[in-house]
C-alpha positions in Angstrom: -8.4 28.9 -12.6 -7.2 25.7 -11.0 -5.9 26.0 -7.4 -3.3 23.8 -5.8 -3.4 22.2 -2.4 -2.5 25.4 -0.6 -5.1 27.5 -2.4 -2.5 29.0 -4.8 -2.0 28.6 -8.5 -0.3 25.3 -9.1 2.8 25.2 -11.3 2.8 22.8 -14.1 5.2 20.3 -12.7 4.0 20.4 -9.1 3.7 16.9 -7.6 1.0 15.8 -5.1 3.3 16.9 -2.3 3.5 20.7 -1.6 6.9 22.2 -2.2 8.9 22.5 1.1 11.7 25.0 1.7 15.1 23.6 0.6 17.6 23.1 3.4 21.3 22.6 3.3 23.0 19.6 4.9 25.0 19.8 8.2 22.2 21.4 10.2 21.5 18.7 12.7 23.2 15.4 13.3 21.9 12.1 14.6 23.9 9.1 15.8 24.3 6.2 13.4 21.3 3.9 13.9 22.4 1.1 11.6 24.9 -1.5 12.6 27.3 -2.3 9.8 27.5 -5.9 10.9 23.7 -6.1 10.7 23.8 -4.7 7.2 26.5 -7.0 6.1 24.6 -10.0 7.4 21.4 -8.9 5.6 23.3 -8.5 2.3 25.1 -11.8 2.7 21.8 -13.5 3.2 20.3 -11.8 0.1 23.2 -13.0 -2.1 23.2 -16.5 -0.7 19.5 -16.8 -1.2 19.6 -15.4 -4.7 22.6 -17.6 -5.6 20.9 -20.7 -4.2 17.7 -20.1 -6.1 19.5 -19.2 -9.3 21.5 -22.4 -9.1 18.3 -24.4 -9.4 17.4 -22.4 -12.4 20.8 -22.6 -14.1 21.1 -26.4 -13.6 17.9 -26.6 -15.6 19.4 -24.4 -18.3 22.6 -26.5 -18.5 20.5 -29.7 -18.7 18.5 -28.3 -21.6 21.5 -27.1 -23.5 23.9 -29.9 -22.6 26.9 -27.5 -22.7 28.3 -24.5 -21.1 27.1 -21.2 -22.6 29.3 -18.5 -23.9 28.3 -14.9 -23.4 27.8 -12.8 -26.5 26.8 -9.2 -27.1 24.0 -10.2 -29.3 20.9 -11.1 -27.3 19.3 -14.5 -27.8 15.8 -14.8 -29.3 14.4 -15.4 -25.8 16.0 -12.3 -24.4 14.9 -10.2 -27.3 11.4 -11.5 -27.1 11.3 -11.0 -23.3 12.7 -7.5 -23.3 10.4 -6.4 -26.1 7.5 -6.7 -23.6 9.1 -4.3 -21.1 8.8 -0.5 -20.8 12.6 -0.1 -20.4 14.0 -2.3 -23.2 17.7 -1.2 -23.2 18.0 -1.6 -19.4 16.3 -5.1 -19.7 18.9 -6.2 -22.3 21.8 -4.9 -20.4 20.7 -6.3 -17.0 20.0 -9.8 -18.4 23.4 -9.9 -20.1 25.0 -9.4 -16.7 23.7 -12.7 -15.5 25.8 -15.9 -16.3 24.2 -18.2 -18.9 21.2 -15.9 -19.6 21.9 -16.3 -23.3 20.9 -20.0 -23.1 17.9 -19.4 -20.8 14.3 -20.1 -21.8 11.5 -17.6 -21.5 10.5 -19.2 -18.2 14.1 -19.0 -16.9 14.3 -15.3 -17.7 11.5 -14.6 -15.2 13.8 -16.0 -12.5 16.8 -14.2 -13.8 15.2 -10.8 -14.1 14.0 -11.0 -10.5 17.4 -12.3 -9.3 19.3 -9.5 -11.0 16.9 -6.9 -9.6 17.2 -8.4 -6.1 21.0 -8.2 -6.2 20.9 -4.6 -7.3 18.5 -3.8 -4.5 20.8 -5.5 -2.0 23.7 -3.5 -3.2 21.7 -0.3 -3.0 20.6 -1.0 0.5 24.2 -1.6 1.6 25.5 1.5 -0.1 22.7 3.6 1.4 23.4 2.4 4.9 27.0 3.6 4.5 26.0 7.2 4.5 24.0 7.1 7.7 26.6 9.0 9.7 26.5 12.1 7.5 25.0 15.2 9.1 21.4 15.7 8.0 18.7 18.2 8.8 15.3 17.0 9.9 13.8 16.9 6.5 16.7 15.0 4.9 16.9 12.6 7.8 13.2 11.9 7.4 13.6 11.1 3.7 16.7 9.1 4.3 15.2 6.9 6.9 12.1 6.3 4.7 14.4 5.1 2.0 16.3 2.7 4.2 13.1 1.2 5.5 11.6 0.9 2.0 14.8 -0.5 0.4 14.9 -3.2 3.1 11.3 -4.0 2.6 11.8 -4.3 -1.1 14.7 -6.7 -0.6 12.3 -8.9 1.4 9.5 -8.6 -1.2 11.9 -9.5 -4.1 13.3 -12.4 -2.1 9.8 -13.8 -1.6 9.0 -13.2 -5.3 12.2 -15.1 -6.4 11.3 -18.0 -4.2 7.7 -18.1 -5.4 8.6 -18.2 -9.1 11.1 -21.0 -8.6 10.0 -24.6 -9.3 7.3 -25.6 -6.8 6.7 -22.1 -5.7 3.4 -20.2 -5.5 3.0 -17.6 -8.2 -0.3 -16.0 -7.0 1.4 -13.4 -4.8 4.3 -12.3 -7.0 2.5 -9.5 -8.8 1.5 -8.0 -5.5 5.0 -8.1 -4.1 6.6 -6.7 -7.3 4.0 -4.0 -7.4 4.8 -3.1 -3.8 8.5 -3.0 -4.4 7.9 -0.6 -7.3 5.7 1.6 -5.1 8.4 1.6 -2.4 11.0 3.1 -4.8 8.5 5.7 -5.9 7.9 6.7 -2.3 11.7 6.8 -1.6 12.4 9.1 -4.5 9.4 11.4 -3.7 10.7 11.9 -0.2 13.9 13.5 -1.6 12.0 15.6 -4.2 12.1 18.8 -2.2 15.6 18.6 -0.6 19.1 19.1 -1.9 22.6 18.2 -0.9 25.1 15.3 -0.8 22.7 12.9 0.9 20.2 13.3 -1.8 22.8 13.0 -4.5 24.2 9.8 -3.1 20.8 8.3 -2.5 19.6 9.0 -6.0 22.8 7.4 -7.3 22.2 4.3 -5.1 18.6 3.8 -6.3 19.2 4.7 -10.0 17.4 2.3 -12.3 15.7 0.4 -9.4 12.2 1.4 -10.4 12.8 0.6 -14.0 14.2 -2.8 -13.1 11.2 -3.7 -11.0 8.9 -2.4 -13.8 10.6 -4.8 -16.2 10.2 -7.7 -13.8 6.5 -6.9 -13.6 6.2 -6.9 -17.4 8.2 -10.1 -17.8 6.3 -11.9 -15.1 2.9 -10.7 -16.4 3.7 -11.8 -20.0 5.0 -15.2 -18.8 1.9 -15.8 -16.8 -0.5 -14.8 -19.6 -2.1 -11.9 -17.9 -4.3 -10.0 -20.3 -3.9 -7.3 -17.6 -7.3 -5.4 -17.9 -4.9 -2.7 -16.8 -3.3 -5.2 -14.4 -6.3 -6.6 -12.6 -5.7 -10.2 -11.6 -8.9 -12.3 -12.0 -9.5 -15.4 -9.8 -12.7 -17.4 -9.6 -12.8 -18.5 -6.0 -15.9 -19.4 -3.9 -16.7 -18.1 -0.4 -16.4 -20.4 2.6 -19.0 -20.1 5.4 -17.9 -18.9 8.8 -17.8 -21.5 11.5 -18.0 -21.3 15.3 -15.5 -19.5 17.5 -12.1 -21.1 18.0 -11.7 -22.4 21.6 -7.9 -21.6 21.8 -8.3 -17.8 21.8 -11.9 -17.3 23.0 -12.8 -18.3 26.5 -16.5 -19.0 25.8 -17.9 -20.6 22.7 -20.4 -18.2 21.1 -22.7 -19.1 18.3 -22.2 -17.0 15.1 -24.4 -16.6 12.0 -23.1 -18.4 8.9 -22.7 -15.3 6.7 -21.9 -15.9 3.1 -20.4 -12.4 3.4 -17.3 -13.6 5.2 -14.1 -13.7 3.1 -11.6 -16.4 2.9 -8.2 -14.9 3.4 -8.3 -14.9 7.2 -7.9 -18.1 9.2 -10.8 -19.7 10.9 -9.4 -18.3 14.2 -9.2 -14.8 12.9 -12.8 -14.9 11.6 -14.0 -15.7 15.1 -11.8 -13.0 16.7 -13.2 -10.3 14.5 -16.7 -10.7 15.6 -16.2 -12.0 19.2 -17.0 -9.7 22.1 -13.9 -8.3 23.8 -15.0 -10.0 27.1 -14.5 -13.5 25.6 -11.1 -12.8 23.9 -7.9 -13.9 25.5 -5.5 -11.1 24.6 -1.8 -11.7 24.7 -1.1 -8.1 25.8 -3.4 -5.6 27.4 -2.7 -1.9 27.2 -4.4 0.3 29.8 -3.6 3.9 30.7 -4.7 3.3 34.3 -2.1 0.6 34.9 -4.6 -2.3 35.0 -3.0 -4.1 32.1 0.3 -5.5 30.8 1.6 -2.0 29.8 0.5 1.6 30.0 1.6 2.5 26.5 1.1 1.0 23.0 4.8 1.5 22.2 5.7 -0.8 25.0 3.2 -3.4 23.8 4.6 -3.3 20.3 8.2 -3.9 21.5 7.0 -7.0 23.4 5.6 -8.6 20.2 8.1 -11.3 18.9 9.2 -11.2 15.3 7.7 -13.4 12.5 4.8 -14.8 14.4 3.1 -17.7 12.8 0.2 -17.4 15.2 -2.1 -14.5 15.9 -0.8 -12.0 18.6 -3.7 -10.0 20.1 -3.1 -6.6 21.7 -6.2 -5.3 23.5 -6.1 -1.5 24.0 -8.5 -0.4 26.6 -10.6 2.7 26.4 -8.6 5.9 26.5 -6.7 8.5 24.4 -3.2 7.3 23.5 -1.1 10.2 22.2 2.1 8.4 21.1 3.6 9.7 17.9 4.7 7.5 15.0 3.6 4.1 16.4 4.5 1.4 14.0 4.0 -2.3 13.5 7.1 -3.1 11.4 7.6 -5.7 8.7 8.9 -8.3 11.1 5.9 -8.0 13.4 3.5 -10.3 11.5 0.0 -11.5 12.4 -0.6 -8.7 15.0 -4.2 -7.8 15.9 -5.2 -4.6 17.7 -8.6 -4.6 19.4 -10.1 -1.6 21.1 -13.3 -0.8 23.0 -15.0 0.9 20.1 -14.9 3.9 17.8 -14.3 7.0 19.8 -13.5 5.0 22.9 -10.0 3.7 22.2 -8.3 6.6 20.4 -4.8 6.5 19.0 -3.8 10.1 18.2 -0.7 11.8 16.8 0.0 15.3 15.5 2.9 15.2 13.1 2.7 16.9 9.7 4.9 18.0 6.9 5.0 21.4 8.5 7.6 19.9 10.9 9.9 19.2 7.9 8.9 15.5 7.7 8.0 13.5 4.7 4.3 12.5 4.4 5.3 8.9 4.9 6.9 9.9 8.3 3.8 11.7 9.6 1.6 8.7 10.3 0.1 8.6 13.8 0.0 4.8 13.3 1.7 2.7 10.6 1.5 -1.1 9.9 3.7 -3.0 7.5 3.7 -6.4 9.1 1.8 -9.0 7.0 -1.6 -10.0 8.4 -2.2 -6.9 10.4 -5.8 -6.4 11.8 -7.3 -3.5 13.6 -10.8 -3.5 15.1 -12.9 -1.0 17.1 -10.3 1.7 17.3 -10.1 5.4 16.3 -6.9 6.5 14.4 -6.5 10.3 14.4 -4.0 12.9 13.2 -4.8 16.1 15.1 -2.5 18.4 13.2 -5.4 20.3 11.6 -6.0 21.5 8.0 -3.5 24.3 8.1 -0.6 21.8 8.6 -1.4 20.2 5.2 -0.2 16.6 4.8 -0.8 14.7 8.1 -1.5 11.0 8.0 -3.7 9.3 10.6 -3.1 5.7 9.5 -0.6 4.3 7.0 -0.8 0.6 5.9 1.7 -1.3 3.8 0.9 -4.7 5.3 -0.2 -7.5 3.0 -3.6 -9.1 3.9 -4.4 -6.2 6.2 -7.9 -5.8 7.6 -9.3 -2.6 9.2 -12.7 -3.3 10.7 -15.2 -0.9 12.5 -12.5 1.8 12.9 -12.6 5.6 12.7 -9.8 7.2 10.6 -9.8 11.0 11.2 -7.7 13.8 9.7 -7.8 16.4 7.0 -5.3 16.3 4.2 -3.9 12.7 3.5 -5.8 11.0 6.3 -5.5 7.4 5.1 -2.4 6.3 3.4 -3.2 2.9 1.7 0.5 2.6 0.7 0.9 -0.9 -0.8 -0.1 -4.5 -1.0 -3.6 -6.0 -0.3 -5.9 -4.3 2.1 -9.6 -4.5 3.1 -11.6 -1.9 5.1 -15.1 -2.7 6.4 -17.6 -0.5 8.3 -15.0 2.2 8.9 -15.7 6.0 9.1 -13.1 8.0 7.2 -12.8 11.8 7.5 -10.7 14.2 5.5 -10.4 17.0 2.9 -7.7 16.9 0.2 -6.6 13.5 -1.2 -7.7 11.9 2.0 -7.6 8.3 0.8 -4.4 8.0 -1.2 -1.7 5.5 -2.1 -1.0 2.5 -4.3 -2.4 -0.6 -2.5 -4.9 -3.0 -4.0 -7.6 -2.0 -1.6 -11.3 -2.5 -1.2 -13.4 -0.3 1.1 -16.7 -1.9 1.8 -19.7 -0.6 3.7 -17.7 2.4 4.9 -18.9 6.0 5.5 -16.6 8.5 3.9 -17.0 12.0 5.2 -15.7 15.1 3.4 -14.8 17.9 5.9 -14.6 21.6 5.5 -11.2 22.4 3.9 -9.2 25.7 4.0 -10.3 28.6 1.9 -9.8 28.1 -1.8 -9.3 24.4 -1.5 -11.3 21.7 -3.1 -12.0 18.3 -1.5 -10.7 15.2 -3.3 -11.6 11.9 -1.8 -9.0 9.8 -3.5 -5.5 10.3 -5.0 -4.4 6.9 -6.4 -0.8 6.6 -7.5 -0.5 3.6 -9.8 2.5 4.4 -12.0 2.9 1.2 -14.0 0.3 -0.6 -16.2 1.3 -4.0 -14.8 0.7 -3.1 -11.1 -2.3 -4.9 -9.7 -3.3 -1.9 -7.6 -6.2 0.5 -7.3 -8.9 1.8 -4.9 -12.3 0.1 -5.0 -15.1 1.9 -3.1 -17.9 -0.7 -2.8 -21.3 -0.3 -1.2 -20.2 2.8 0.8 -21.8 6.1 1.8 -20.0 9.3 0.7 -21.4 12.3 2.4 -20.6 15.7 3.8 -19.4 16.0 7.4 -21.3 18.3 9.7 -18.7 21.1 9.4 -19.0 21.0 5.6 -22.8 20.7 5.4 -23.5 24.4 5.8 -21.0 25.6 3.3 -20.8 22.7 0.8 -21.7 24.9 -2.1 -18.5 26.9 -1.5 -16.2 23.8 -1.4 -16.7 21.3 -4.2 -15.9 17.7 -3.5 -14.6 15.3 -6.2 -14.4 11.5 -6.1 -10.7 11.6 -7.0 -7.8 12.9 -9.1 -4.9 11.1 -10.8 -1.8 11.3 -8.7 0.2 9.1 -11.2 -0.1 8.1 -14.8 -2.1 4.9 -14.4 -4.2 6.0 -11.5 -7.2 3.6 -11.0 -10.3 4.1 -8.8 -13.8 2.8 -9.0 -16.9 3.7 -7.0 -19.6 1.0 -7.1 -23.1 0.6 -5.6 -22.5 3.5 -3.3 -24.6 6.5 -2.1 -23.2 9.9 -3.2 -24.4 13.0 -1.4 -25.2 16.3 -3.0 -21.8 17.7 -2.1 -20.2 15.8 -5.0 -19.5 18.1 -8.0 -21.5 17.1 -11.1 -18.2 16.5 -13.0 -17.4 13.8 -10.4 -13.6 13.8 -10.9 -10.9 16.5 -10.9 -7.9 16.9 -13.2 -4.5 16.7 -11.6 -2.8 19.1 -14.0 -4.3 19.9 -17.3 -4.4 16.8 -19.4 -2.0 14.7 -17.3 -3.1 11.0 -17.2 -6.5 11.6 -18.6 -6.1 8.9 -21.3 -4.1 6.4 -19.2 -6.1 6.4 -15.9 -9.0 4.1 -15.2 -11.9 5.8 -13.3 -15.2 4.0 -13.2 -18.6 4.3 -11.6 -21.1 1.4 -11.4 -24.7 1.8 -10.3 -24.2 4.5 -7.7 -27.2 6.3 -6.3 -28.1 9.5 -4.4 -28.1 13.2 -5.5 -24.4 13.2 -6.3 -24.6 10.1 -8.5 -26.1 11.7 -11.6 -24.0 11.0 -14.7 -25.2 13.7 -17.1 -22.4 16.1 -16.5 -19.5 13.7 -15.7 -16.1 14.3 -17.2 -15.5 13.0 -20.7 -11.9 11.9 -20.3 -10.7 8.9 -22.4 -9.9 7.0 -19.2 -13.2 7.6 -17.4 -16.0 5.1 -17.9 -19.5 4.4 -16.8 -19.4 0.7 -16.1 -22.4 -1.1 -17.5 -21.1 -4.6 -17.4 -21.5 -6.8 -14.3 -18.4 -8.7 -15.5 -16.3 -5.6 -15.6 -17.5 -4.3 -12.2 -16.9 -7.7 -10.6 -13.2 -7.3 -11.4 -13.1 -4.7 -8.6 -14.8 -6.8 -5.9 -13.1 -8.5 -2.9 -13.1 -11.9 -4.6 -11.3 -10.7 -7.8 -9.4 -7.5 -7.0 -7.7 -8.5 -3.7 -8.0 -12.3 -3.9 -10.3 -11.8 -0.9 -12.1 -15.1 -1.1 -8.8 -16.9 -0.4 -7.6 -15.0 2.7 -10.3 -12.8 4.2 -12.4 -15.6 5.8 -9.6 -16.4 8.2 -9.9 -12.9 9.7 -13.5 -13.2 10.6 -14.6 -9.9 9.3 -17.8 -9.9 7.2 -17.4 -9.1 3.6 -19.1 -9.2 0.2 -17.0 -11.3 -2.1 -19.0 -10.2 -5.2 -21.3 -7.3 -6.2 -24.3 -8.2 -4.1 -25.3 -5.8 -1.4 
């Protein structure tokens, strides 16, 4: 018999989230936290931006046709061809017909138009959702509602960037990541309302209707236009590593010689590369947090408030040794290029205790969250202390693009590390948990990390990953490369009673690979666990490449259509830093060591 996450038989349609009690509205009320003026300004900006970019595209269309177009109900050949590549063809046809002059647009122009139409729909949904903020809501509903507002606003930003990047002269390399993240955002929003009922849910579901399908269509249209053969959505780029130089004098008080590692990735600036390996004593922090008062602030929350929005330069926050118990700390989307430095694992500890048992969404339980692009954390412990009986309780949630987590502890039980979206890299981290404890839909590589399965509750099984890729064109997945997967001390004595699996498919196109890693004897011989009967077994992509250790034997592994033993170096290389997260282009600037390819 299969058991669910609470040790009970799992109903056929149960999602990854446990079913919470249903609550009626009008239980508690909270003041309106959204200024209508602010919302109107945001929406106006969206529409102006979309119109301006579209004008460039439509001028091109007019110049090509030499005449004004007349809308017809019958789609053009370009529209028919474009929509035939999408998963939601009728919606594609209808949405493109809404746009002026789409009938005379070329295939390339329809990429712009599809994103533009989607952006305007998101802007309208965000505005309409903000209008219901004054309704009375209980804690659970308010949690889901606030998640959705944040995620909608984030998606508007991602779609705006995508629209700019696919315009003439724009950079196309990032678009698939941003569209993938916008789709993940809508999935997270809808899931937050899955276990509630009432007028707020009804209105929110009406507001976001079709948004996921529109983004899915954008992904399909963009992928087809750019010639992606997909390999289930993996973008392939052949970029070489740059060598790491000396420390930057602007942010480090003393020049320190550093080894020229070929391991250092390229997507971090030269300054950041230096900062990631520099001793704390030589770093000039912008803000110092110290519980004893010998710093700029005593709390991390105060430090975050001090960070200006949209930084083009690196802002360094040094958090001195101590235990900081401040729930729901967050580096928001506007707080870009923020770096947290601690005094080491187990010394600087950021701890929270929120869980879904408090009628919060899983998204809302994170002890620390980061969505601002370019976020870096080094030498810190992130912990959720809720314990196994409280079920979903996130220690660290990351939705920041080009995020790096280096030499950190991430400690919890169920749902410890939420790799929510965009591109992320983890190096030399220790990650502890039980059920689905590395989960989400980022494009993420974990390298030279130690992954510890802990003792779960009775009748539970440990699952290391729960990856939730829901669309075949998303460039997302979890890559575990050159790591150590072992039993924690509390599991060691009873590991025979609590089987541990490498992962299970949360969504239809779930994708996880484990490469060149040590697997302990606590890993079940089957390796992977079904989510629910045959769900996703022929659409997922789970792979293993040259792992070793007592848990790495392949003789009894699952025989699912989507599972594969990877024998090709070329195929395995697609899940490396260089090719899976474009790491050779942005990681070197962070300064963290990394392996761009397969070499250990």
